[in-house]
C-alpha positions in Angstrom: -49.4 17.9 -33.4 -50.0 18.2 -29.6 -50.1 21.4 -27.6 -48.8 20.7 -24.3 -50.1 22.8 -21.4 -48.4 24.5 -18.5 -49.8 22.2 -16.2 -48.2 19.2 -17.7 -44.6 21.1 -18.3 -44.6 22.2 -14.8 -45.1 18.5 -13.7 -42.6 17.7 -15.9 -40.0 19.9 -14.9 -40.5 18.9 -11.1 -40.4 15.2 -12.2 -43.8 14.5 -10.9 -45.2 11.0 -11.2 -48.4 11.8 -13.2 -50.2 10.0 -16.1 -49.7 13.2 -18.4 -46.1 13.3 -17.5 -46.1 9.8 -18.4 -47.7 10.4 -21.7 -45.2 13.5 -22.5 -42.4 11.1 -22.0 -43.9 8.8 -24.4 -44.5 11.3 -26.9 -41.0 13.0 -27.0 -39.5 12.2 -30.0 -42.2 10.4 -31.5 -45.1 13.0 -31.9 -44.7 16.6 -32.9 -45.3 18.5 -29.8 -45.6 22.3 -29.7 -45.4 25.1 -27.0 -47.8 28.2 -27.0 -46.4 31.6 -26.4 -48.7 32.0 -23.4 -47.9 28.7 -22.3 -44.1 29.4 -22.3 -44.9 32.7 -20.5 -46.8 30.7 -17.7 -44.0 28.1 -17.3 -41.0 30.6 -17.5 -42.3 33.0 -15.2 -42.7 30.4 -12.5 -39.0 29.3 -12.5 -37.2 31.1 -9.7 -33.5 30.0 -10.0 -31.4 31.3 -13.2 -29.8 27.9 -13.9 -32.7 26.2 -14.2 -34.7 29.0 -16.1 -32.0 28.5 -18.7 -32.7 24.6 -18.7 -36.6 25.2 -19.0 -36.1 27.7 -21.7 -33.6 25.4 -23.6 -36.0 22.5 -23.3 -39.1 24.5 -24.4 -37.0 25.9 -27.4 -36.5 22.5 -28.8 -39.9 22.2 -29.7 -42.3 23.9 -32.4 -43.5 27.2 -31.1 -47.2 28.6 -31.8 -48.8 31.9 -31.4 -52.1 31.3 -29.8 -53.7 34.4 -30.0 -54.9 37.2 -32.3 -57.8 39.4 -32.4 -59.9 36.7 -34.4 -58.9 33.9 -32.0 -59.6 36.5 -28.7 -63.3 37.3 -30.2 -63.8 33.4 -30.7 -62.7 32.8 -27.2 -65.1 35.5 -25.9 -68.0 33.5 -27.5 -66.6 30.0 -26.1 -66.6 31.7 -22.4 -70.2 33.2 -23.1 -71.3 29.7 -24.3 -70.2 28.0 -21.4 -71.2 30.7 -19.2 -74.8 30.3 -20.4 -74.5 26.7 -19.6 -73.9 27.6 -16.0 -70.0 27.1 -16.5 -67.6 29.8 -15.0 -64.2 29.5 -16.5 -61.9 30.7 -14.0 -58.8 31.7 -16.2 -58.7 33.7 -19.3 -55.6 31.9 -20.6 -57.3 28.5 -20.5 -60.1 29.8 -22.5 -57.4 31.1 -25.1 -55.7 27.9 -24.9 -58.7 25.7 -25.5 -59.9 27.9 -28.2 -56.9 27.5 -30.1 -57.1 23.9 -30.0 -60.6 23.8 -31.0 -60.3 26.2 -33.9 -57.2 24.4 -35.1 -58.4 20.9 -34.6 -55.2 20.4 -32.3 -55.4 17.9 -29.2 -54.4 19.6 -25.8 -52.0 17.6 -23.2 -53.1 18.9 -19.8 -53.5 18.2 -16.3 -55.9 20.9 -15.6 -59.8 20.5 -15.1 -60.5 24.0 -16.4 -60.3 22.3 -19.5 -63.0 19.9 -18.9 -65.9 22.1 -19.9 -64.3 22.7 -23.2 -64.1 19.0 -23.9 -67.4 18.3 -22.8 -69.2 21.3 -24.6 -67.0 22.5 -27.1 -65.4 19.6 -28.6 -61.7 20.2 -27.4 -59.7 17.2 -28.2 -57.4 15.9 -25.3 -54.4 13.6 -25.9 -55.1 10.3 -24.0 -52.7 7.8 -25.0 -49.2 7.8 -26.7 -49.6 7.4 -30.5 
């Protein structure tokens, strides 16, 4: 299973020509993809028009859904944040810390287009989807 981050979904729905959107296109129908609860919130809250909202929601509804956060994962995410901070890395968004921690703890690859995940890859072993499987 690959968890697809909001950074990729947003580019996908905007029809952006990015390597990550190309990967997503290649994965559709051939690789199990998941949408996290926090990721759905990030994507859907940015949709302005009702018609587009319904289309985006219907698309996201077609994939496996995962609840990214519980108390134990939140505590583990705080440990990851602190570990990175001790290395001089400041993580800008709590949601990214939660998403990265979910993936690390569940051995799940993340498809993203957000440099904020790079320290999790470099220091904590976050797996990233790089090529169509």
